[in-house]
N, C-alpha and C positions, 0 to 999 in steps of 0.2 A: 630292202627290209629295214625297219626301224632298228637302230643300234641298241635300243633298250630291250628289244624283244628277246625271248628265249623259248626253249622247247620243254614241254612236259609230256611224259608218257602216261597214257590212260589205258589201263588194262582191266578186262573183265576176269572174273574167277576162272573162266574157261581157258584163259590164255590169250584170247583174241584181244587186240589192242589197236591204238592209233596214236599218232603224234600231233600235239596241238602247239601252235605258235602263239604265245600270249605276251601281254605287256603287264608290268607290275601293277598298273592302276585298273586293270580289268576286274569287273565284278565276278565273284565266284559263280553267281547265278548265270552269267553269260558264258563262262567257261563250261559249265555243266550243259547248257543248251547246245554248245558247239560239239561237245563229246557225244551227246545223244544223237545229234544229226550224223556225225561221222561213223558212229558205231551202229546206227540203225536201231537204237533202243529207246524206249520211253521210260520216264520216271527213274532215272539213275541217281544214286547218291554217291558222291565222291568222297573217298577216304584218303587222308593225307599219308605221307611216308611213315608217320608214327602210328597209323591204324585208326586215328580219330577222325570223325566226320568233319569235313570243311564247313564252316558257317555260311549260311545262305542269307543272312540279314542284308538289307539293301546296301549298307556301308561296307560289307565284307568284300575285300579285294584279294588278289593274288599276293600282293605285298604284305597285307595285314595278317595273312595266314602263314607267312614266312616261307613261301614256296620259292625254290631256286631252280635254275636250269638243270635239266637232266634228271630231275626227280621223277619218281613213278607214283602215280595216283591209282588207286583201285576203285573201279566203278561197280557198284552193287545195285542190281535191279530191285526196285521197291514196289510192292503191291499197293493198289489204291484201297484204302480202308474206308468203310462207310459205317458211321454210327447212326442209329435210328432213334428218334423221339416219336411221340404219338402221331404227329402229322408233319414231320419235317425230317430231313436227312442232312448229314454233314460228311463230306468226303474229303480225305486228306491223304497225303503221302508222308510217311514218317520222315521228319526232318525238313519237310516242305510246307507249302501253304495249305489252307483249307478253304472249301467253298460249301455253301449251304443252299438248299432249296426246299420248297414245301410251303405250308401256311406261314405267313409272316405276321398277320394281325388277327386278334380275336374280335368277336362282335363287340366286346367291351372297350376295344381300343388298345388293349394290352399287346405289347410286342411278343411274338412267338419265335420259336427256334429257326424258322425258315429264313429269317432275315438277320444276317450277321454284318450288315454294312457298317454299323457303329464300331465294330472291332476289326474291320478288314485289315487295317494296317498291322495290327498286332498279330493276326493270324498269318500274315505273309512272312513273319520273321522265322517261322519254322515250328512245326507242331510235333510233339512226342506222342500224343494220344488224345482221344476225345471220349468223354462220358456224357450220358444224357439222363435227365429225369423225364417225366412224361411230356413236358413242354419247354424244356430248356437244355442247353449244352454247356459243358465246361471243358476247355481245352488246356492241356498241360503243354507249355511251350518249351523250346529248346533250352532257354535259360532257367527252367524250372519254376517260372511264374505261372499264374493261371489267369485265363480270360474267360468270361462267361457272357452269355446272351440268351434271350428268350423270355419266357414268362417270369416276372419278378417273384411271383408266389411259388414258383417251382425251382428257385435257385438261379434264375437268369440274371440276378443283380447281386454281385459279391463286393460291392464297393465298401461296405462297412467292415469287411475283413481283408481288404486288399493288401494292407501293409503286412499282414501275417502270411499271405500266400506267396512265399518265397522258399526256395530250397525244397520244393514239393517233390516227393518220390512217386506218389500214386494218388489217384482219385477214385473214390467209390461213390455210388449213387443209389438212391431208391426212387420211388415215384415222384417225390416232391422236394428232396433235399440232397445235398452233396456233403461228402466228408473227404478232406485232403489229408494224407499222411505225409508228414515232412521227413526229411532225412534224419533229423534228430529224434524221431519217434513221436513227436507231438502231433496233435490233431487239430484241424481247423474245420468248422462246419458252418454251413449257411443254407438258406432255403426255408421251407415251412418249419416252424419251431416244433410243432407237435409230431413231426415225422423225423426229427433228429437234426433239424437245422440249427438248434441250440444245444451246446454240450452240457451234459450233466456235470455237477460239481466235481466228481471224482475224476473226470476227464481233463479238467483244466490243469495243464502242465504235466500230465501223466505221459509217459513214454510207452508206446504200443508197437507191436511188431506186425500186426495184420488187422484188416478191417473187412467185415462181411456185412451184407445188407439183406433185409427182407423188403416187402413192399413199402413199409413206413417206419422202419427202425434200423439201427446199426448195432453191431457188436464188435469188440476189439479185444485183443489179448495184451495184457500188460507185460512189458519186457522183463521187468524185475522178477516176477514170480509166476507168470502164466495165468494170472487171475483174469476173469471175464469182466469187461466193462461194457454195459449196454445202455443205449439211450434211444429215445423216439417213442412211438406209440406202444403202450404197454401190451395190448392184446396181440400184437405182431412181433413180440420179442424185445421191446424196449425196456422191459422190467427184468433186470438180471438178478433180483433178490433170490430166486430159487436156486441159482448156481453161484451165488456170491462166495460160498464156502470153498469152491474148487480152486486148486492151485496146480501148477504144472501142466496146464492145458496146452496141447501141442497143435491141435487141428480144430478149425471151425468150419462148419458147413451151414448152408442156409437154403430153405425153400422160400416160397412166396410169403409165408406167414410165420415161420418158426426157425429157430437156430438149433444146432446140435454141436456138442463139443466132445472131444476125445482127449483124455489126460494121459500123462506119462505111464500110468499104471494100467492103461487099457480100459478104463471105465468110460461109459458113455452117458451124457446128460443132454436133455433137450428142454427147451422152453419156448413159449409163444402159443399160437393158436393150435389146439389139439388136432383139428381137422387138417392141419398142414404139417403134422409131425411133431407138435410141441409137447407131446407126452410120449416118453420112451416105452416101447413094448416091454413087457415083463421078461420076455426071452432075451432081451438085449443085456440083461444083467447076469445071465447064466453063461456057463461054459468058459472057454478060454478068453484071454484078454483080447480086446479089439485093437486092430492095427490100422484101419482105414475107414473113412466115411465117404459116402456119395449121396447126392441129393437130386431128385427131380423137382418139379415145381411145387409138389405137395407131399412128398414122402422122402424118407431117409433109408439108407441101407448101410450096415456096418459089417466089415470083414474081420473075422477073428484070426488068431495066430495059427489055428489048425486048418484054415481054409473053409470054415463054415461061414454062413451069411444069415443075418437077421434083418428084417425090414419092418418099418412102422410108418404110420401116417395114412394118407388117403389110399384106400384099396385100389381104386381105378388108376392111380398114378404109380403103382408099384409098392405101396405100403403093405400089401398083403401078398404073400407068396403062396401060390397054389401048391397043394400037397405033392402033386406029381413033379413040380419044378423043384420043391424043397429037397426032394430025394436026390436030385442031380447036383445040388449046390454043395459039393464036397471038393476038397483040394483046390479051392478057388485061389487064384493069385492076384486078380485085379477086378475091380468093378467100375463100369462106365455108366453114366446116366445121361439121358436127354430130358426133355420137358415132362415126359409122362411114362418112361420105361427105363428099366435097367438091363444091362447085359454083363455077364460075368465070364471071365476067361479062366478056365481050369488049367492045372499044371500040364495036362496032356495036350493043351491047345484047343480043346473043344469049348464051344460056347453054350451058355444058358441064358435065356432071356425071359423077362416077365414084366408085367405092367399093361398098359393100354396096347392091345394087339395092333390097332391101326397106326400106332406111333412107334413101332419097333419092339413091342412086348412079346411078339410071336416070332420065333426064329424060322426063317424059310428053309425049305428042304435043301436049297443050294448051299446053305451055310453049315450043313451037318456033315459029319464024317471027315472033316479036314482040320488041320491044325491052324489056329489063328496066330498070325504074326503080330498084328496090331489091329485095334478097333478105334474108330472115331465116331463121335456123336454130334449130329446136327440138332436142330430144335426138335424135330419130330421124326428123326430117322437115324439109322446107324449105317456105317460102312465098315467092312472088315477086310483085311488083307489076309488071304488064306494060302497056305502052302499045301500043294497036292503032291506029296512024294517028291520025285525028282523033277517034276514039271515046274514051269515058271509060276510064281505066285499069281493069284487072281483076286479081283476085287468083287465083293458081293455087297449089295445095298438092300436094305429093307426098312419098312416103315411108311410114313406118309409121303406119297409122291405126287398126289394131285394138287400141286401148288403152282401158282403162276411162275413160269420160267423153268419148270422142271424139265430136265433133258434126260434121254436114255443114256446108259453107260456106253461110251464109245468103244468100238471094237479095236481101236488102236492102242489100248492100254497094254503095254508089254513091259516085262522086267520091272514091275513096280516094287519099290523098296520102302516107301512111306506113304501114309495117307493122312489127311487132315480134314477138318470140317469147319464150316462156319455156322453161326447161329444168329437168327434175326427174329426179334420179337414183333415189331410192328411192320406190316407189309401192305402198303397200298400200291398195287401194281401200276395204276394210272399215274399217280404222282411220281412213282419211282422211275418209270420209263420217260415221263415228260421231263424229269430233272436231269437226266444223263447229259444233255448238252452243256450243262453247267461245268462239267468236268474239263471243258476246254480251258478253263482257268488253271487247271493242273497240268498245262503244257501238252494237251492232247487227250484223246479219248481211248487210245489203245493201251493195252497192257492188262495184267492180271488184276482182278477185283476181288476183294475179300469183304464180305458184309458180316459184322460181328455183333454180338449181343450187347444191348444197352444194359445199364444197371449191373455192371460187373467191373471188377478191378482192372486197372491198366496193366 
């Protein structure tokens, strides 16, 4: 054995582990591959003795990470995350590389999001998350810098703001523009100017705490006073003059074409396209102070302090509550939304749903008469974890199921404690299935896969 070699213990959260014999100049990437092979797991992320992830950059070695013999590394299984643009996909493992597939070139000769070859080396350095516009992607890397590719008119070229894209905390996107929130609260934007790719004057140098987006606009909360700062296409919420007087705003929500805000006093305001919820219902200003907001693609719902609920926006998407349902909306604790329907959990655990019946707005009989432990929303469906007395909790799903790849609930679900959902906007099953072999670049095609919504914060 080489006299410079030493042993490291690699342990899974379950307690199962293995011993690796390594050399100081070994790359961490190779150590991880060895651990995956010995533990029989894919997509592991190695955490050092201090609990921090080990760096996977090509130059990162055992010695540069300060590892010594006898130390214990924790291996955490990572899901494969897939971000979707209109005609391309980007798959990555948090802290690992990213690969893309789909349309690479437009008829005009413009580069599209399916081709990331120009930035492949940077994507191999480790990705925290990926966001997409309709035809481009932006990846937040481990060093908190940002790399972009795809259609230049949709944010695929960020070279003019590259020097500013450091210390980035999160990225938000709409159809054709990106906005990055830095750790100091400042914002950097790029992409189509009319959709928010250029900041309004009041955003220059301002510190904000959160960013939301509609299809072609952004809105943010100023840290100092909770004021609303909006930019982008006016008709879809880029004009914040109607709410410029508000201060102390604590929550922002967005549909496809409008924003809604909730201030510290429980007052609700909305702006943007009326058919997307840009005009608050009169009833929203009545009764007790509001405490929470939820949004489908075209409607909002607000929960008040007494457990009452009011909704506004597109009726077919949950903006109008039928009288029979409104009578049941009492003692509500929580509201969840998908693309076109809402579901409320009452204090006694019972569920109430409204909106598009085909997308979860109609509660199935199997979900009635039992207490809900948790509910999760997919794009067009809901899943609820229900407790039936002393029996084991059961999972009930409802909404749109006639989607490519839909599978029945397995009979093997036992002792479920939590549920989660994924959301995907653009779904071309032919491109999607044809692209999966690309995941070989992520060190294998086995492992859990999570497909999440584009145009949402990281």
